[in-house]
Each structure stands twice: as structure tokens, then as C-alpha cells.
TORKOL-4160 file (C-alpha; in steps of 0.2 Angstrom, whole numbers, padded with zeros to 4 digits, m for minus):
371
<pt num="1" X="0399" Y="0498" Z="0301"/>
<pt num="2" X="0388" Y="0487" Z="0313"/>
<pt num="3" X="0400" Y="0492" Z="0327"/>
<pt num="4" X="0397" Y="0511" Z="0324"/>
<pt num="5" X="0378" Y="0508" Z="0323"/>
<pt num="6" X="0378" Y="0498" Z="0340"/>
<pt num="7" X="0388" Y="0512" Z="0348"/>
<pt num="8" X="0376" Y="0525" Z="0342"/>
<pt num="9" X="0362" Y="0515" Z="0349"/>
<pt num="10" X="0370" Y="0513" Z="0365"/>
<pt num="11" X="0374" Y="0532" Z="0366"/>
<pt num="12" X="0356" Y="0537" Z="0362"/>
<pt num="13" X="0351" Y="0525" Z="0376"/>
<pt num="14" X="0363" Y="0532" Z="0388"/>
<pt num="15" X="0357" Y="0550" Z="0384"/>
<pt num="16" X="0339" Y="0544" Z="0387"/>
<pt num="17" X="0343" Y="0537" Z="0404"/>
<pt num="18" X="0352" Y="0552" Z="0410"/>
<pt num="19" X="0338" Y="0563" Z="0405"/>
<pt num="20" X="0326" Y="0552" Z="0414"/>
<pt num="21" X="0336" Y="0552" Z="0429"/>
<pt num="22" X="0339" Y="0570" Z="0431"/>
<pt num="23" X="0321" Y="0574" Z="0428"/>
<pt num="24" X="0316" Y="0564" Z="0444"/>
<pt num="25" X="0319" Y="0575" Z="0459"/>
<pt num="26" X="0320" Y="0560" Z="0471"/>
<pt num="27" X="0334" Y="0552" Z="0460"/>
<pt num="28" X="0343" Y="0569" Z="0460"/>
<pt num="29" X="0343" Y="0569" Z="0479"/>
<pt num="30" X="0349" Y="0552" Z="0480"/>
<pt num="31" X="0363" Y="0555" Z="0468"/>
<pt num="32" X="0369" Y="0572" Z="0474"/>
<pt num="33" X="0363" Y="0576" Z="0491"/>
<pt num="34" X="0365" Y="0559" Z="0499"/>
<pt num="35" X="0384" Y="0558" Z="0496"/>
<pt num="36" X="0387" Y="0575" Z="0503"/>
<pt num="37" X="0377" Y="0570" Z="0519"/>
<pt num="38" X="0386" Y="0554" Z="0521"/>
<pt num="39" X="0403" Y="0562" Z="0520"/>
<pt num="40" X="0398" Y="0575" Z="0532"/>
<pt num="41" X="0391" Y="0563" Z="0544"/>
<pt num="42" X="0406" Y="0551" Z="0544"/>
<pt num="43" X="0418" Y="0566" Z="0544"/>
<pt num="44" X="0410" Y="0574" Z="0559"/>
<pt num="45" X="0399" Y="0563" Z="0569"/>
<pt num="46" X="0406" Y="0545" Z="0566"/>
<pt num="47" X="0423" Y="0544" Z="0575"/>
<pt num="48" X="0432" Y="0532" Z="0586"/>
<pt num="49" X="0443" Y="0546" Z="0593"/>
<pt num="50" X="0439" Y="0551" Z="0611"/>
<pt num="51" X="0440" Y="0569" Z="0618"/>
<pt num="52" X="0437" Y="0575" Z="0636"/>
<pt num="53" X="0432" Y="0558" Z="0642"/>
<pt num="54" X="0425" Y="0560" Z="0659"/>
<pt num="55" X="0437" Y="0555" Z="0673"/>
<pt num="56" X="0433" Y="0553" Z="0692"/>
<pt num="57" X="0449" Y="0554" Z="0703"/>
<pt num="58" X="0451" Y="0546" Z="0721"/>
<pt num="59" X="0467" Y="0552" Z="0728"/>
<pt num="60" X="0472" Y="0543" Z="0744"/>
<pt num="61" X="0490" Y="0549" Z="0743"/>
<pt num="62" X="0488" Y="0568" Z="0740"/>
<pt num="63" X="0507" Y="0570" Z="0735"/>
<pt num="64" X="0515" Y="0580" Z="0722"/>
<pt num="65" X="0517" Y="0565" Z="0711"/>
<pt num="66" X="0499" Y="0560" Z="0712"/>
<pt num="67" X="0494" Y="0578" Z="0706"/>
<pt num="68" X="0506" Y="0577" Z="0692"/>
<pt num="69" X="0499" Y="0561" Z="0686"/>
<pt num="70" X="0481" Y="0568" Z="0686"/>
<pt num="71" X="0488" Y="0583" Z="0677"/>
<pt num="72" X="0495" Y="0572" Z="0664"/>
<pt num="73" X="0478" Y="0565" Z="0661"/>
<pt num="74" X="0470" Y="0582" Z="0659"/>
<pt num="75" X="0484" Y="0590" Z="0649"/>
<pt num="76" X="0482" Y="0576" Z="0635"/>
<pt num="77" X="0465" Y="0582" Z="0630"/>
<pt num="78" X="0458" Y="0565" Z="0631"/>
<pt num="79" X="0451" Y="0566" Z="0649"/>
<pt num="80" X="0442" Y="0579" Z="0659"/>
<pt num="81" X="0441" Y="0577" Z="0678"/>
<pt num="82" X="0422" Y="0579" Z="0683"/>
<pt num="83" X="0424" Y="0574" Z="0701"/>
<pt num="84" X="0436" Y="0570" Z="0715"/>
<pt num="85" X="0434" Y="0562" Z="0732"/>
<pt num="86" X="0443" Y="0552" Z="0745"/>
<pt num="87" X="0430" Y="0539" Z="0745"/>
<pt num="88" X="0430" Y="0524" Z="0733"/>
<pt num="89" X="0412" Y="0522" Z="0735"/>
<pt num="90" X="0410" Y="0539" Z="0726"/>
<pt num="91" X="0420" Y="0533" Z="0711"/>
<pt num="92" X="0408" Y="0517" Z="0710"/>
<pt num="93" X="0393" Y="0528" Z="0711"/>
<pt num="94" X="0400" Y="0540" Z="0697"/>
<pt num="95" X="0402" Y="0525" Z="0686"/>
<pt num="96" X="0385" Y="0517" Z="0690"/>
<pt num="97" X="0376" Y="0533" Z="0686"/>
<pt num="98" X="0386" Y="0537" Z="0670"/>
<pt num="99" X="0393" Y="0553" Z="0677"/>
<pt num="100" X="0411" Y="0546" Z="0673"/>
<pt num="101" X="0418" Y="0534" Z="0660"/>
<pt num="102" X="0435" Y="0531" Z="0669"/>
<pt num="103" X="0440" Y="0531" Z="0687"/>
<pt num="104" X="0457" Y="0533" Z="0693"/>
<pt num="105" X="0462" Y="0528" Z="0711"/>
<pt num="106" X="0479" Y="0532" Z="0718"/>
<pt num="107" X="0483" Y="0523" Z="0733"/>
<pt num="108" X="0492" Y="0529" Z="0749"/>
<pt num="109" X="0510" Y="0529" Z="0748"/>
<pt num="110" X="0510" Y="0532" Z="0729"/>
<pt num="111" X="0524" Y="0545" Z="0730"/>
<pt num="112" X="0535" Y="0534" Z="0741"/>
<pt num="113" X="0533" Y="0519" Z="0730"/>
<pt num="114" X="0537" Y="0529" Z="0715"/>
<pt num="115" X="0553" Y="0534" Z="0722"/>
<pt num="116" X="0557" Y="0516" Z="0726"/>
<pt num="117" X="0553" Y="0511" Z="0708"/>
<pt num="118" X="0537" Y="0501" Z="0710"/>
<pt num="119" X="0521" Y="0511" Z="0711"/>
<pt num="120" X="0503" Y="0505" Z="0706"/>
<pt num="121" X="0487" Y="0514" Z="0702"/>
<pt num="122" X="0470" Y="0507" Z="0698"/>
<pt num="123" X="0460" Y="0512" Z="0683"/>
<pt num="124" X="0441" Y="0507" Z="0681"/>
<pt num="125" X="0431" Y="0509" Z="0665"/>
<pt num="126" X="0413" Y="0509" Z="0661"/>
<pt num="127" X="0412" Y="0495" Z="0648"/>
<pt num="128" X="0394" Y="0499" Z="0643"/>
<pt num="129" X="0402" Y="0506" Z="0627"/>
<pt num="130" X="0415" Y="0494" Z="0624"/>
<pt num="131" X="0423" Y="0504" Z="0610"/>
<pt num="132" X="0425" Y="0520" Z="0620"/>
<pt num="133" X="0431" Y="0510" Z="0635"/>
<pt num="134" X="0444" Y="0501" Z="0624"/>
<pt num="135" X="0451" Y="0517" Z="0617"/>
<pt num="136" X="0451" Y="0526" Z="0633"/>
<pt num="137" X="0460" Y="0512" Z="0641"/>
<pt num="138" X="0473" Y="0513" Z="0628"/>
<pt num="139" X="0475" Y="0532" Z="0631"/>
<pt num="140" X="0476" Y="0530" Z="0650"/>
<pt num="141" X="0489" Y="0516" Z="0649"/>
<pt num="142" X="0499" Y="0526" Z="0637"/>
<pt num="143" X="0498" Y="0542" Z="0649"/>
<pt num="144" X="0503" Y="0531" Z="0664"/>
<pt num="145" X="0517" Y="0523" Z="0655"/>
<pt num="146" X="0524" Y="0540" Z="0649"/>
<pt num="147" X="0523" Y="0547" Z="0667"/>
<pt num="148" X="0532" Y="0532" Z="0674"/>
<pt num="149" X="0546" Y="0533" Z="0661"/>
<pt num="150" X="0548" Y="0552" Z="0663"/>
<pt num="151" X="0549" Y="0550" Z="0682"/>
<pt num="152" X="0561" Y="0536" Z="0682"/>
<pt num="153" X="0572" Y="0546" Z="0669"/>
<pt num="154" X="0572" Y="0560" Z="0681"/>
<pt num="155" X="0580" Y="0550" Z="0696"/>
<pt num="156" X="0590" Y="0538" Z="0685"/>
<pt num="157" X="0609" Y="0541" Z="0681"/>
<pt num="158" X="0605" Y="0533" Z="0664"/>
<pt num="159" X="0590" Y="0542" Z="0656"/>
<pt num="160" X="0577" Y="0532" Z="0648"/>
<pt num="161" X="0568" Y="0540" Z="0633"/>
<pt num="162" X="0552" Y="0534" Z="0625"/>
<pt num="163" X="0549" Y="0540" Z="0607"/>
<pt num="164" X="0533" Y="0535" Z="0597"/>
<pt num="165" X="0529" Y="0538" Z="0579"/>
<pt num="166" X="0513" Y="0533" Z="0570"/>
<pt num="167" X="0517" Y="0530" Z="0551"/>
<pt num="168" X="0504" Y="0535" Z="0538"/>
<pt num="169" X="0492" Y="0544" Z="0550"/>
<pt num="170" X="0503" Y="0553" Z="0562"/>
<pt num="171" X="0488" Y="0562" Z="0570"/>
<pt num="172" X="0479" Y="0545" Z="0573"/>
<pt num="173" X="0463" Y="0553" Z="0568"/>
<pt num="174" X="0449" Y="0541" Z="0563"/>
<pt num="175" X="0442" Y="0554" Z="0551"/>
<pt num="176" X="0457" Y="0551" Z="0539"/>
<pt num="177" X="0452" Y="0532" Z="0539"/>
<pt num="178" X="0433" Y="0534" Z="0538"/>
<pt num="179" X="0430" Y="0548" Z="0525"/>
<pt num="180" X="0439" Y="0540" Z="0510"/>
<pt num="181" X="0430" Y="0524" Z="0513"/>
<pt num="182" X="0413" Y="0533" Z="0511"/>
<pt num="183" X="0416" Y="0532" Z="0492"/>
<pt num="184" X="0415" Y="0513" Z="0493"/>
<pt num="185" X="0398" Y="0514" Z="0501"/>
<pt num="186" X="0391" Y="0527" Z="0490"/>
<pt num="187" X="0397" Y="0519" Z="0474"/>
<pt num="188" X="0389" Y="0502" Z="0479"/>
<pt num="189" X="0373" Y="0511" Z="0485"/>
<pt num="190" X="0371" Y="0521" Z="0468"/>
<pt num="191" X="0375" Y="0506" Z="0457"/>
<pt num="192" X="0363" Y="0494" Z="0467"/>
<pt num="193" X="0348" Y="0505" Z="0468"/>
<pt num="194" X="0349" Y="0514" Z="0452"/>
<pt num="195" X="0352" Y="0499" Z="0441"/>
<pt num="196" X="0340" Y="0488" Z="0449"/>
<pt num="197" X="0326" Y="0501" Z="0451"/>
<pt num="198" X="0328" Y="0508" Z="0434"/>
<pt num="199" X="0326" Y="0491" Z="0425"/>
<pt num="200" X="0312" Y="0486" Z="0436"/>
<pt num="201" X="0303" Y="0502" Z="0433"/>
<pt num="202" X="0304" Y="0499" Z="0415"/>
<pt num="203" X="0296" Y="0482" Z="0417"/>
<pt num="204" X="0282" Y="0489" Z="0428"/>
<pt num="205" X="0278" Y="0502" Z="0416"/>
<pt num="206" X="0278" Y="0490" Z="0401"/>
<pt num="207" X="0292" Y="0499" Z="0392"/>
<pt num="208" X="0304" Y="0485" Z="0394"/>
<pt num="209" X="0295" Y="0475" Z="0382"/>
<pt num="210" X="0294" Y="0489" Z="0370"/>
<pt num="211" X="0313" Y="0491" Z="0371"/>
<pt num="212" X="0315" Y="0472" Z="0368"/>
<pt num="213" X="0305" Y="0473" Z="0351"/>
<pt num="214" X="0315" Y="0488" Z="0346"/>
<pt num="215" X="0331" Y="0486" Z="0335"/>
<pt num="216" X="0341" Y="0486" Z="0351"/>
<pt num="217" X="0350" Y="0470" Z="0355"/>
<pt num="218" X="0350" Y="0463" Z="0373"/>
<pt num="219" X="0369" Y="0468" Z="0375"/>
<pt num="220" X="0365" Y="0486" Z="0369"/>
<pt num="221" X="0351" Y="0487" Z="0381"/>
<pt num="222" X="0362" Y="0481" Z="0395"/>
<pt num="223" X="0375" Y="0493" Z="0391"/>
<pt num="224" X="0363" Y="0508" Z="0389"/>
<pt num="225" X="0356" Y="0504" Z="0406"/>
<pt num="226" X="0372" Y="0502" Z="0416"/>
<pt num="227" X="0384" Y="0515" Z="0408"/>
<pt num="228" X="0374" Y="0530" Z="0415"/>
<pt num="229" X="0375" Y="0523" Z="0432"/>
<pt num="230" X="0393" Y="0520" Z="0430"/>
<pt num="231" X="0395" Y="0538" Z="0425"/>
<pt num="232" X="0384" Y="0544" Z="0440"/>
<pt num="233" X="0395" Y="0533" Z="0452"/>
<pt num="234" X="0411" Y="0541" Z="0446"/>
<pt num="235" X="0403" Y="0559" Z="0448"/>
<pt num="236" X="0398" Y="0554" Z="0466"/>
<pt num="237" X="0416" Y="0548" Z="0468"/>
<pt num="238" X="0423" Y="0565" Z="0463"/>
<pt num="239" X="0411" Y="0574" Z="0475"/>
<pt num="240" X="0416" Y="0563" Z="0489"/>
<pt num="241" X="0435" Y="0564" Z="0486"/>
<pt num="242" X="0434" Y="0583" Z="0483"/>
<pt num="243" X="0426" Y="0585" Z="0500"/>
<pt num="244" X="0438" Y="0573" Z="0508"/>
<pt num="245" X="0453" Y="0583" Z="0501"/>
<pt num="246" X="0447" Y="0601" Z="0502"/>
<pt num="247" X="0435" Y="0601" Z="0516"/>
<pt num="248" X="0441" Y="0589" Z="0528"/>
<pt num="249" X="0459" Y="0590" Z="0522"/>
<pt num="250" X="0462" Y="0571" Z="0522"/>
<pt num="251" X="0480" Y="0568" Z="0517"/>
<pt num="252" X="0482" Y="0561" Z="0499"/>
<pt num="253" X="0499" Y="0553" Z="0495"/>
<pt num="254" X="0495" Y="0541" Z="0480"/>
<pt num="255" X="0491" Y="0542" Z="0462"/>
<pt num="256" X="0474" Y="0548" Z="0456"/>
<pt num="257" X="0476" Y="0537" Z="0441"/>
<pt num="258" X="0477" Y="0521" Z="0451"/>
<pt num="259" X="0462" Y="0528" Z="0462"/>
<pt num="260" X="0451" Y="0530" Z="0446"/>
<pt num="261" X="0456" Y="0513" Z="0439"/>
<pt num="262" X="0451" Y="0505" Z="0456"/>
<pt num="263" X="0435" Y="0514" Z="0455"/>
<pt num="264" X="0431" Y="0508" Z="0438"/>
<pt num="265" X="0435" Y="0490" Z="0442"/>
<pt num="266" X="0424" Y="0491" Z="0458"/>
<pt num="267" X="0410" Y="0498" Z="0448"/>
<pt num="268" X="0409" Y="0482" Z="0438"/>
<pt num="269" X="0403" Y="0470" Z="0452"/>
<pt num="270" X="0392" Y="0483" Z="0459"/>
<pt num="271" X="0383" Y="0486" Z="0442"/>
<pt num="272" X="0383" Y="0467" Z="0440"/>
<pt num="273" X="0374" Y="0464" Z="0457"/>
<pt num="274" X="0362" Y="0478" Z="0453"/>
<pt num="275" X="0358" Y="0470" Z="0436"/>
<pt num="276" X="0356" Y="0453" Z="0444"/>
<pt num="277" X="0344" Y="0460" Z="0457"/>
<pt num="278" X="0333" Y="0468" Z="0443"/>
<pt num="279" X="0331" Y="0450" Z="0436"/>
<pt num="280" X="0324" Y="0443" Z="0452"/>
<pt num="281" X="0313" Y="0457" Z="0457"/>
<pt num="282" X="0296" Y="0461" Z="0450"/>
<pt num="283" X="0292" Y="0478" Z="0458"/>
<pt num="284" X="0303" Y="0493" Z="0463"/>
<pt num="285" X="0299" Y="0489" Z="0482"/>
<pt num="286" X="0305" Y="0472" Z="0480"/>
<pt num="287" X="0321" Y="0478" Z="0471"/>
<pt num="288" X="0324" Y="0491" Z="0485"/>
<pt num="289" X="0322" Y="0478" Z="0499"/>
<pt num="290" X="0333" Y="0466" Z="0490"/>
<pt num="291" X="0346" Y="0479" Z="0487"/>
<pt num="292" X="0346" Y="0484" Z="0506"/>
<pt num="293" X="0347" Y="0466" Z="0512"/>
<pt num="294" X="0363" Y="0465" Z="0501"/>
<pt num="295" X="0370" Y="0482" Z="0505"/>
<pt num="296" X="0370" Y="0480" Z="0524"/>
<pt num="297" X="0380" Y="0464" Z="0525"/>
<pt num="298" X="0392" Y="0470" Z="0512"/>
<pt num="299" X="0395" Y="0486" Z="0523"/>
<pt num="300" X="0398" Y="0476" Z="0539"/>
<pt num="301" X="0409" Y="0463" Z="0531"/>
<pt num="302" X="0420" Y="0475" Z="0522"/>
<pt num="303" X="0431" Y="0482" Z="0535"/>
<pt num="304" X="0422" Y="0499" Z="0534"/>
<pt num="305" X="0417" Y="0500" Z="0552"/>
<pt num="306" X="0425" Y="0485" Z="0560"/>
<pt num="307" X="0442" Y="0478" Z="0556"/>
<pt num="308" X="0442" Y="0461" Z="0547"/>
<pt num="309" X="0456" Y="0455" Z="0558"/>
<pt num="310" X="0444" Y="0455" Z="0573"/>
<pt num="311" X="0430" Y="0445" Z="0565"/>
<pt num="312" X="0428" Y="0426" Z="0567"/>
<pt num="313" X="0437" Y="0416" Z="0555"/>
<pt num="314" X="0421" Y="0411" Z="0545"/>
<pt num="315" X="0416" Y="0429" Z="0543"/>
<pt num="316" X="0434" Y="0434" Z="0539"/>
<pt num="317" X="0434" Y="0421" Z="0525"/>
<pt num="318" X="0417" Y="0428" Z="0518"/>
<pt num="319" X="0425" Y="0445" Z="0516"/>
<pt num="320" X="0436" Y="0439" Z="0503"/>
<pt num="321" X="0422" Y="0438" Z="0491"/>
<pt num="322" X="0416" Y="0455" Z="0495"/>
<pt num="323" X="0422" Y="0468" Z="0482"/>
<pt num="324" X="0420" Y="0482" Z="0494"/>
<pt num="325" X="0433" Y="0475" Z="0506"/>
<pt num="326" X="0446" Y="0475" Z="0492"/>
<pt num="327" X="0441" Y="0492" Z="0486"/>
<pt num="328" X="0443" Y="0500" Z="0503"/>
<pt num="329" X="0460" Y="0492" Z="0505"/>
<pt num="330" X="0465" Y="0501" Z="0489"/>
<pt num="331" X="0458" Y="0518" Z="0493"/>
<pt num="332" X="0465" Y="0518" Z="0511"/>
<pt num="333" X="0482" Y="0513" Z="0505"/>
<pt num="334" X="0482" Y="0525" Z="0491"/>
<pt num="335" X="0476" Y="0540" Z="0502"/>
<pt num="336" X="0486" Y="0537" Z="0518"/>
<pt num="337" X="0501" Y="0526" Z="0512"/>
<pt num="338" X="0504" Y="0532" Z="0494"/>
<pt num="339" X="0504" Y="0513" Z="0489"/>
<pt num="340" X="0507" Y="0509" Z="0471"/>
<pt num="341" X="0501" Y="0495" Z="0460"/>
<pt num="342" X="0514" Y="0483" Z="0466"/>
<pt num="343" X="0508" Y="0483" Z="0484"/>
<pt num="344" X="0489" Y="0482" Z="0478"/>
<pt num="345" X="0491" Y="0470" Z="0463"/>
<pt num="346" X="0481" Y="0456" Z="0472"/>
<pt num="347" X="0466" Y="0468" Z="0476"/>
<pt num="348" X="0466" Y="0475" Z="0458"/>
<pt num="349" X="0465" Y="0458" Z="0450"/>
<pt num="350" X="0452" Y="0452" Z="0462"/>
<pt num="351" X="0441" Y="0466" Z="0458"/>
<pt num="352" X="0443" Y="0463" Z="0439"/>
<pt num="353" X="0439" Y="0445" Z="0441"/>
<pt num="354" X="0424" Y="0448" Z="0452"/>
<pt num="355" X="0418" Y="0461" Z="0440"/>
<pt num="356" X="0419" Y="0451" Z="0424"/>
<pt num="357" X="0411" Y="0436" Z="0433"/>
<pt num="358" X="0397" Y="0445" Z="0441"/>
<pt num="359" X="0393" Y="0456" Z="0427"/>
<pt num="360" X="0393" Y="0441" Z="0414"/>
<pt num="361" X="0382" Y="0430" Z="0425"/>
<pt num="362" X="0370" Y="0445" Z="0428"/>
<pt num="363" X="0369" Y="0449" Z="0409"/>
<pt num="364" X="0366" Y="0431" Z="0404"/>
<pt num="365" X="0352" Y="0430" Z="0417"/>
<pt num="366" X="0345" Y="0447" Z="0411"/>
<pt num="367" X="0345" Y="0441" Z="0393"/>
<pt num="368" X="0336" Y="0425" Z="0398"/>
<pt num="369" X="0323" Y="0434" Z="0407"/>
<pt num="370" X="0319" Y="0447" Z="0394"/>
<pt num="371" X="0322" Y="0436" Z="0379"/>
């Protein structure tokens, strides 16, 4: 009987919190508008793909092979010729002034050397934006390699073929990698801000003390305060994944059940951190700044923007205690690879362990502060 009474109290508390949230226009914007805006930004604006990268050509040879090589660059769609000149100084000037990102210099005798089996060209890159330069370098080397293989096969008695295939993301679009990961950032943001701000707001208004002298137990108060934000987080999750699937047409090859399970497990540490921030903050401004200071390193050390493998060892080790890293590994594997629980068992168990630990510690501290 006491269990039913407790559940009834929690349910009433959840209803109260949801009504209070949806009455606040600022919170409605944070809950429903912000996720859509983030998905659109990451879907359209944030991309590591390059298209029509500016290319300046210096052709000292002028032969048919040199023209075919340049045509190979432009036909790929990755490069756009913005200037040609016989003088290398013009290429340097174009790179200096930002008129071109890539410079291609074809030496005299290129066609002759190609026939003899050993031809060389020079590629220059504007390294101001290292990411663009690195991606452009990879594309340029691939185009030059393909051109060399095709040319050697045309004159060889034994044809040489080059076949390439990218698994899981055949089009190699960064959108397919970035958009599903937005869910991890949104769930973290919603859980941190809403949980910490809501409890601190109760303390500022003096209503938290009123709740504590009510028949509600501390555990019921914690549940009533966190469950609504878990529900909102799952709603936002549905919005993000709906946009990913039906608007951006991101391929989905896995199980929705496993995706939902991972999201629920991920919510546990997110809510726990938000609850903990509420216990160390005295004002909503302080809670907001603390949440922001926690959120940014969490994003940077999750593999959301930068691969963990490229980080220094000490930071790569820190990512192991970041729940967002494990969640992103799960959703990307489910979306693009169709991975099952066997391949992701470690990530699931890690999220469960983190969630139970963080939420328990935060709840104990919350009880001590309000008790």
C-alpha cells in the first residue's frame, strides 16, 4: 500500500513539474526549438566534406596528359579551377591572398615522364585551415593516384585495376556521422540545464523548503524532479532522430529497441550530474554557468567533433569517464553499422555503471543538503 502511495505522490509531482515547464515560454523554446535548430545546423552547416575547393594550376608541360590530370580534379566535384598561369609566382600569390586553397604545378616533360613510368607533380596547400587542407590533400592524392593507375593500365600489357569501397558510409558524407550524434549533446544539455535550474529555482523561491516539510520523502522529491526531464529528453530524442531519418535521410541499420535502451542508460548519468550541480549552486545563474563549464569539455572529449584516437594519451584516457563518448559510439554504430548488443556490450555496461554511481552520489548529496 505504501508503494502505491509513493508512486501516486511521484506521479502528482511529475504532473506538476510538466505543467510548470510547459507554462514557461523560455523552457518551451529550449526544449523544442533548440533541438531542431541544432540538428539543422549540424546537418547543413557543420561538415568536414569539401566541395569546389579553389584550385590554381601552373602547367609548364601543356600536353594532353596534363590537361587530363586537371580535368580529373575538376570532374571529381571536389575542386574548382579559379586560375591558370605559367608562372609559379602567380600560384604563390593566389595562396597568399586566399584566392586558392590548393595549387597544382605540372613540370615540363610531364607527359614524357609519364610514358616512361615516373612522372611527378607538385601540390601546395593553404594550411591556415588545417582540417580543409588535410581533407583536400587526401582527395588530391586519391585523384592523382587514380590518374596514374589508369594511365599505367592503358599502356601496360597487364592491366592494373584499383577498386575502392567504403563500408557503413559508402558516400563518405560527414552528415551521416554528425547528425545522429546531436542526440547525445541535446540529451546532455536538457538533463543538465533543466534538472539543475528547476531545483535551484525552487530553492530561490523558497518552495523547496515547503516541499521538504510536506509528506513527500526525499527519494520521492528526487524522482518527481528528475523523471519529467527524462521524459522531455526522450521526446527531444524522438525529434532529433525523426529529422535525421526523414529529413536528412540518414541511413539506419540497427535496432530501435537498442537505441532506446542506450538513451535511457545515458540519461541516468546526465540527470545525476544535473542533480549534483543543483546541490552546489545557490542561484540559477550559478547553476547555468556550472552546467556550461561541464558541458563544453564533455562535448570536446566525447569524439563528437574530434576523434578520440587523435587526442593526446592523457585526454584519451579522460574520455573513458565521459558518458557521452560511450553513447556516441553506440548510436553511430547502431545507425551506420547496424551493430548489436554483442558488439556494444562494454558501452552499455559502462553507461549503466556510470548512471547508477553518479545518480546515487548526487541523490545522497541532495538529501544531505535539503535534509
